[in-house]
C-alpha positions in Angstrom: -133.7 -66.2 -122.6 -129.9 -66.9 -123.5 -128.9 -63.9 -125.3 -130.2 -61.6 -121.4 -128.5 -64.7 -120.2 -125.5 -63.6 -121.4 -126.2 -59.9 -121.5 -126.2 -60.1 -116.8 -123.5 -62.7 -117.9 -121.0 -59.7 -119.8 -122.7 -56.7 -118.3 -123.3 -56.7 -113.8 -119.6 -57.7 -114.8 -118.0 -54.8 -116.7 -121.0 -52.7 -114.4 -119.1 -53.0 -111.7 -116.2 -52.8 -112.9 -116.6 -49.0 -114.7 -117.7 -48.6 -110.8 -115.7 -49.3 -108.8 -113.1 -47.3 -111.2 -115.6 -43.7 -111.3 -115.7 -45.0 -107.2 -111.8 -45.4 -106.8 -111.1 -41.8 -109.4 -113.2 -40.0 -107.4 -111.7 -41.1 -104.0 -108.1 -40.1 -104.8 -109.7 -37.0 -106.3 -110.7 -36.3 -103.2 -108.0 -37.5 -101.2 -105.4 -35.2 -103.7 -107.7 -32.7 -103.1 -107.5 -32.5 -99.5 -103.8 -33.4 -99.2 -103.4 -30.0 -101.3 -105.5 -27.8 -99.9 -103.8 -29.1 -96.3 -100.5 -28.2 -97.2 -101.0 -24.8 -98.6 -103.0 -24.6 -95.1 -99.1 -25.8 -92.9 -97.8 -23.4 -95.3 -99.5 -20.0 -94.2 -98.9 -21.3 -90.6 -95.4 -21.0 -90.5 -95.2 -17.3 -89.0 -93.0 -15.4 -90.7 -88.5 -14.9 -89.3 -85.9 -14.0 -89.6 -83.0 -14.1 -92.7 -79.5 -14.4 -91.4 -75.5 -14.5 -92.3 -74.1 -18.1 -92.3 -70.4 -19.3 -92.3 -70.8 -23.7 -93.3 -66.3 -23.9 -92.8 -67.1 -23.1 -88.8 -68.5 -26.3 -88.4 -66.0 -28.6 -89.8 -62.8 -27.4 -88.0 -59.5 -28.8 -88.2 -60.5 -30.7 -85.3 -63.5 -32.5 -87.1 -61.0 -33.1 -90.0 -58.9 -34.8 -88.1 -61.2 -37.1 -86.3 -61.7 -37.5 -89.4 -59.1 -39.2 -91.0 -57.8 -41.1 -87.2 -60.0 -42.8 -87.7 -59.4 -43.4 -91.3 -56.8 -44.0 -90.8 -57.8 -46.9 -87.8 -59.8 -48.5 -90.4 -60.7 -52.2 -90.2 -62.1 -53.2 -93.6 -62.4 -57.5 -94.7 -64.6 -58.5 -96.6 -63.4 -61.6 -96.6 -62.8 -63.0 -100.2 -60.0 -63.7 -102.3 -60.6 -60.6 -104.9 -60.8 -57.0 -103.6 -62.5 -56.5 -106.9 -66.1 -58.8 -106.3 -68.5 -56.8 -107.2 -71.5 -59.4 -106.8 -72.5 -59.2 -102.9 -71.5 -54.9 -103.0 -69.3 -52.5 -103.5 -65.4 -54.2 -103.7 -63.8 -53.3 -101.3 -61.3 -51.8 -103.8 -63.6 -49.1 -103.7 -63.8 -48.5 -100.2 -59.6 -48.9 -99.9 -59.4 -46.0 -102.8 -61.6 -43.6 -101.5 -60.4 -44.3 -97.8 -57.1 -43.1 -98.2 -57.3 -40.4 -100.3 -59.7 -39.0 -98.0 -56.8 -39.6 -94.7 -53.8 -38.6 -97.0 -54.7 -36.6 -100.1 -57.3 -34.5 -99.7 -57.4 -30.7 -98.4 -60.1 -29.3 -96.2 -58.9 -26.2 -97.3 -59.8 -26.9 -100.7 -63.5 -28.0 -99.3 -63.6 -24.4 -97.2 -62.3 -22.5 -100.4 -65.4 -23.6 -102.3 -68.0 -22.6 -100.1 -66.7 -19.4 -99.5 -67.3 -18.6 -102.9 -70.5 -18.3 -102.3 -73.2 -16.5 -99.8 -74.7 -18.9 -97.7 -77.8 -18.3 -95.1 -80.0 -19.6 -92.0 -83.7 -19.4 -91.5 -86.4 -20.6 -89.4 -89.5 -22.2 -92.1 -91.8 -24.2 -90.3 -90.6 -26.4 -88.2 -86.7 -26.8 -90.4 -84.2 -24.7 -89.4 -82.6 -24.2 -93.4 -79.9 -23.1 -94.7 -79.3 -22.2 -98.4 -77.1 -20.3 -101.0 -78.0 -17.0 -101.9 -76.5 -15.7 -105.1 -77.8 -12.5 -107.1 -77.4 -12.1 -110.1 -75.6 -9.0 -112.7 -79.0 -7.9 -113.3 -81.5 -6.9 -110.5 -84.7 -7.7 -113.3 -83.0 -12.0 -113.6 -84.4 -14.8 -113.7 -84.8 -16.3 -110.7 -83.0 -20.5 -110.4 -84.7 -22.4 -107.4 -81.8 -25.2 -107.5 -82.8 -28.4 -105.8 -81.0 -31.0 -105.0 -81.5 -34.8 -103.9 -80.1 -38.0 -101.6 -77.1 -38.3 -100.4 -76.0 -35.2 -102.8 -76.1 -31.2 -101.1 -75.3 -28.5 -102.3 -72.0 -29.2 -103.1 -73.2 -30.6 -106.7 -73.6 -27.1 -107.2 -70.4 -26.0 -106.5 -69.6 -26.0 -110.7 -73.0 -24.7 -111.8 -73.9 -22.0 -110.1 -70.4 -19.6 -111.2 -71.8 -20.5 -114.8 -75.3 -20.2 -113.6 -74.0 -16.1 -112.3 -71.3 -15.9 -115.4 -74.5 -15.7 -116.7 -76.5 -13.2 -114.4 -79.4 -15.4 -113.2 -79.9 -15.2 -109.7 -78.9 -18.7 -107.9 -81.2 -20.1 -104.3 -79.0 -23.9 -103.8 -81.3 -24.8 -99.9 -80.0 -28.0 -98.5 -82.6 -30.7 -98.0 -83.9 -31.0 -94.8 -82.1 -32.9 -92.5 -79.0 -32.3 -95.5 -75.6 -30.7 -95.6 -76.2 -27.9 -93.6 -79.9 -27.4 -93.1 -80.5 -29.4 -89.5 -82.3 -32.3 -89.6 -86.5 -32.1 -89.0 -87.8 -31.9 -84.4 -90.5 -33.7 -85.4 -91.8 -37.0 -87.9 -93.5 -35.9 -91.2 -90.9 -33.1 -93.0 -92.6 -35.4 -96.3 -90.9 -34.0 -99.3 -94.4 -32.5 -99.8 -93.9 -30.3 -97.1 -90.1 -29.1 -98.2 -91.8 -28.1 -101.8 -93.3 -25.7 -99.9 -91.1 -25.3 -97.0 -88.4 -24.3 -100.7 -91.9 -22.6 -102.1 -91.8 -20.2 -98.4 -88.2 -19.6 -99.1 -88.4 -18.1 -102.6 -91.7 -15.7 -101.2 -89.6 -14.9 -98.4 -86.1 -14.0 -100.3 -89.3 -11.5 -102.9 -89.2 -13.9 -106.0 -92.5 -13.7 -106.7 -92.0 -16.0 -110.2 -89.3 -18.1 -109.9 -88.0 -20.9 -112.5 -87.1 -24.2 -110.8 -84.3 -27.2 -111.6 -84.4 -31.1 -110.2 -82.4 -33.9 -109.4 -83.4 -36.6 -107.4 -85.2 -35.3 -104.9 -85.0 -32.0 -106.1 -87.0 -33.0 -109.0 -90.0 -35.2 -107.4 -90.0 -31.7 -105.0 -90.3 -29.2 -107.7 -93.0 -31.0 -110.1 -94.5 -30.9 -106.2 -94.0 -26.9 -105.9 -94.9 -26.3 -109.9 -98.7 -28.6 -108.9 -99.3 -27.5 -105.4 -98.7 -23.7 -106.8 -98.0 -23.1 -110.9 -98.7 -19.6 -110.8 -95.4 -18.4 -109.0 -93.4 -21.7 -110.8 -92.4 -20.1 -115.0 -90.7 -23.7 -116.4 -89.2 -27.1 -114.2 -86.6 -28.4 -115.3 -85.8 -31.8 -114.0 -82.9 -34.1 -114.8 -84.4 -37.1 -113.0 -88.2 -38.2 -114.8 -89.7 -39.4 -112.3 -93.7 -40.2 -112.9 -96.5 -42.9 -112.1 -97.2 -45.0 -115.1 -100.5 -45.4 -116.8 -101.4 -48.8 -119.1 -100.1 -46.7 -122.4 -96.5 -46.3 -120.6 -96.1 -49.2 -120.4 -97.4 -50.8 -123.4 -95.3 -48.9 -125.0 -92.0 -50.3 -123.0 -93.5 -53.7 -123.5 -93.6 -53.6 -127.0 -90.4 -51.9 -127.1 -88.5 -55.0 -125.4 -89.3 -56.8 -129.4 -89.9 -54.1 -131.5 -87.9 -50.9 -130.5 -88.3 -49.4 -134.0 -92.0 -49.9 -133.1 -91.9 -47.0 -130.1 -88.9 -45.8 -130.0 -88.8 -41.8 -132.0 -85.3 -41.2 -131.9 -81.7 -43.5 -131.9 -81.6 -41.9 -129.3 -84.5 -43.3 -127.1 -83.6 -46.5 -128.7 -80.3 -46.6 -127.5 -81.7 -45.4 -123.7 -84.2 -47.8 -123.4 -83.4 -51.1 -125.2 -82.9 -54.1 -124.6 -85.4 -53.3 -121.3 -84.4 -56.1 -119.1 -81.0 -54.0 -118.8 -82.9 -52.0 -117.5 -85.3 -53.3 -115.9 -81.4 -55.4 -114.0 -80.0 -51.7 -113.5 -83.0 -50.7 -111.3 -83.9 -54.1 -109.0 -80.2 -53.8 -108.4 -79.5 -49.9 -108.0 -82.8 -49.6 -105.7 -82.0 -52.0 -103.3 -81.5 -49.2 -100.8 -84.9 -47.5 -101.7 -86.2 -50.3 -100.0 -83.8 -50.0 -96.6 -84.1 -46.0 -96.6 -88.1 -46.4 -96.5 -88.2 -49.4 -94.0 -85.4 -49.0 -91.5 -83.5 -46.3 -92.2 -82.3 -45.6 -88.5 -81.7 -48.6 -88.3 -79.1 -48.1 -90.6 -78.2 -44.9 -89.6 -76.1 -45.9 -86.3 -73.9 -47.2 -87.8 -73.6 -44.6 -90.0 -73.3 -41.2 -88.8 -70.4 -43.0 -86.0 -68.4 -44.2 -89.7 -66.4 -42.2 -92.0 -66.0 -46.1 -93.2 -69.6 -46.6 -92.9 -70.9 -42.9 -94.9 -68.4 -44.0 -97.7 -69.1 -47.6 -98.3 -72.6 -46.0 -98.9 -73.6 -42.6 -99.3 -70.1 -42.3 -101.3 -71.0 -46.1 -103.5 -75.1 -44.6 -103.4 -73.3 -41.4 -105.7 -70.1 -43.2 -108.5 -72.2 -46.1 -109.2 -75.3 -43.2 -110.7 -72.0 -42.1 -112.8 -70.7 -45.4 -113.8 -72.0 -46.9 -116.8 -74.4 -49.2 -116.2 -75.0 -48.4 -112.8 -72.4 -51.0 -112.2 -70.1 -52.1 -109.2 -67.7 -53.1 -111.1 -67.8 -50.2 -113.2 -65.9 -48.8 -110.1 -63.7 -47.0 -111.5 -64.7 -45.2 -114.3 -67.6 -44.3 -112.1 -65.4 -43.0 -109.3 -63.5 -41.3 -112.3 -66.1 -39.6 -113.9 -67.9 -38.2 -110.4 -63.8 -37.0 -109.3 -63.4 -38.8 -106.0 -62.8 -34.8 -104.4 -66.3 -34.5 -105.3 -66.7 -38.2 -103.3 -65.0 -36.6 -100.4 -66.3 -33.4 -100.1 -69.7 -34.7 -100.2 -69.0 -37.0 -97.0 -66.7 -34.7 -95.5 -70.1 -32.1 -95.0 -71.6 -35.6 -93.9 -69.4 -36.3 -91.2 -68.4 -33.3 -89.9 -72.1 -31.9 -89.8 -73.7 -35.8 -88.2 -76.8 -36.7 -89.9 -76.7 -38.4 -92.9 -78.8 -40.8 -91.3 -81.4 -37.8 -91.3 -81.3 -37.3 -94.7 -81.9 -41.6 -94.6 -85.4 -41.0 -93.8 -87.3 -38.9 -96.4 -87.1 -42.2 -98.0 -89.8 -43.4 -95.2 -91.8 -40.1 -95.1 -92.0 -39.7 -98.4 -93.8 -44.3 -98.7 -95.9 -43.5 -95.7 -97.1 -39.5 -96.6 -96.5 -38.9 -99.7 -96.0 -41.6 -101.8 -100.3 -42.2 -102.6 -100.3 -38.1 -104.2 -98.2 -38.1 -106.1 -98.7 -41.3 -108.2 -101.7 -39.3 -109.1 -100.5 -35.9 -109.8 -101.0 -34.0 -113.8 -98.5 -31.0 -114.9 -101.4 -29.9 -117.1 -100.1 -26.0 -118.4 -96.9 -25.1 -116.6 -93.9 -25.5 -119.3 -90.3 -28.6 -119.0 -87.8 -29.5 -119.2 -86.5 -32.8 -118.6 -82.7 -33.8 -119.5 -81.6 -37.3 -120.1 -78.5 -38.8 -119.1 -77.2 -42.8 -120.4 -75.3 -43.4 -116.7 -79.2 -42.1 -114.8 -80.8 -43.6 -112.5 -84.3 -43.6 -113.9 -85.1 -43.3 -118.1 -88.4 -42.1 -119.5 -89.4 -41.5 -122.8 -91.3 -38.0 -124.0 -94.2 -40.0 -124.4 -94.1 -41.8 -120.9 -93.4 -38.0 -119.5 -96.6 -37.3 -121.1 -98.1 -38.6 -118.6 -98.0 -36.2 -115.8 -95.7 -33.5 -117.4 -98.4 -32.4 -119.8 -96.9 -29.3 -121.7 -93.0 -30.5 -122.1 -91.4 -27.8 -124.0 -87.6 -29.0 -124.3 -86.7 -33.1 -124.1 -83.2 -34.4 -124.5 -80.9 -36.5 -124.4 -76.8 -37.2 -123.3 -74.0 -39.0 -124.5 -72.2 -38.7 -120.7 -73.0 -37.6 -117.2 -75.0 -39.7 -114.9 -77.5 -38.9 -111.4 -75.7 -36.7 -110.3 -75.2 -34.6 -114.1 -73.8 -31.2 -111.7 -71.0 -33.2 -111.0 -70.3 -35.8 -113.7 -71.2 -33.1 -117.1 -71.7 -29.5 -115.6 -71.5 -27.4 -119.0 -74.8 -30.1 -120.2 -76.9 -29.7 -117.8 -76.2 -25.6 -117.4 -76.8 -25.5 -121.1 -79.9 -27.2 -121.1 -81.4 -25.2 -117.8 -80.2 -22.3 -119.9 -81.1 -22.6 -123.0 -85.0 -23.5 -121.5 -85.2 -20.4 -119.7 -84.0 -17.8 -122.7 -86.6 -20.0 -125.1 -89.7 -19.3 -121.7 -88.4 -15.6 -122.2 -88.9 -15.3 -126.4 -92.9 -17.3 -125.9 -93.3 -14.8 -122.7 
């Protein structure tokens, strides 16, 4: 009798847990299937539209630039502290002053124009988005087309050194500006989330005549590229990311927990151990550098109004994100090294593009669209068959081991660690990220 009671006491809760787990899995499975079908139906509903040439330099005029300079020279920056290098409240005032002065007194608009004019720019309407993209054909008509995807707060400027290197090796490059970023118009409707962006970019590749292609992405581009690969796997030759974004299960969490105390038990290479141990340091960096994520997820417009109207605001918010993610340990106190790594002219070019287009506020909304539209979907999908390569950089935003990455990417062919570079690797380790991408494509070609 006692045994039966004990069995009931143990068995009923256990059965309840099993049933709840199965019901939850079924609910998630239905949600994933319905979401994927919705996205595919949405993409199929978009009408075809012409592709027209476009010159972005006509939007960044001398008048626009002079207005920026005038405002910067009238800037009022006062953080009310004795030490201009003080960083516990955010970026030091010396950082904002340094970039503001360089942009106002030393940066040349012609430098921006000359780089943009190297590439062929186009626009086309896809759904509710008037999309801008760079399209450069490789020397070989049969060359592998590469879809390059940037993230926040980046623009296609991030690829200004990488595209020539890829073209020199014969590859065809398509590099769109995300909706509301750079030279792509802000969406006229809400709901243009990363998953919708994925459908837009796949539609773009089909419109250009590329039925199969390689995707490379960082930041939002990494997430969007993964979504394309999940929805349209038959069209993706391979996916190469510089940001490793997955939803961790209990095995991955256990690995990180054990690694805090006994790194040699769970990390298979010295590079992994150097990246992830001690975990407490990584946790502190994540806590501080993801402060922006909460603001842009919940109230992007509240901050956006001020940034759109203020070049100092742009430098402080967008410029600091570029620099922090290239600085050692992503620390504000290391801003000088971060600025040296990523290049002050790259920061100025990015700020100037956002200033001219007045769309920094729209770009920030993508975090909101992700959280309220895509989060559950992105936390649950897997990519079982498409080959994947991941490049890891010491100053990157998110670091995950190869074992951890397997939960989402089941066919990892290449997993590389670099000794320098950050979240925007195309700007601070151009050769390294291009070398990884090319070696991945060449490997896929040999295996096909």
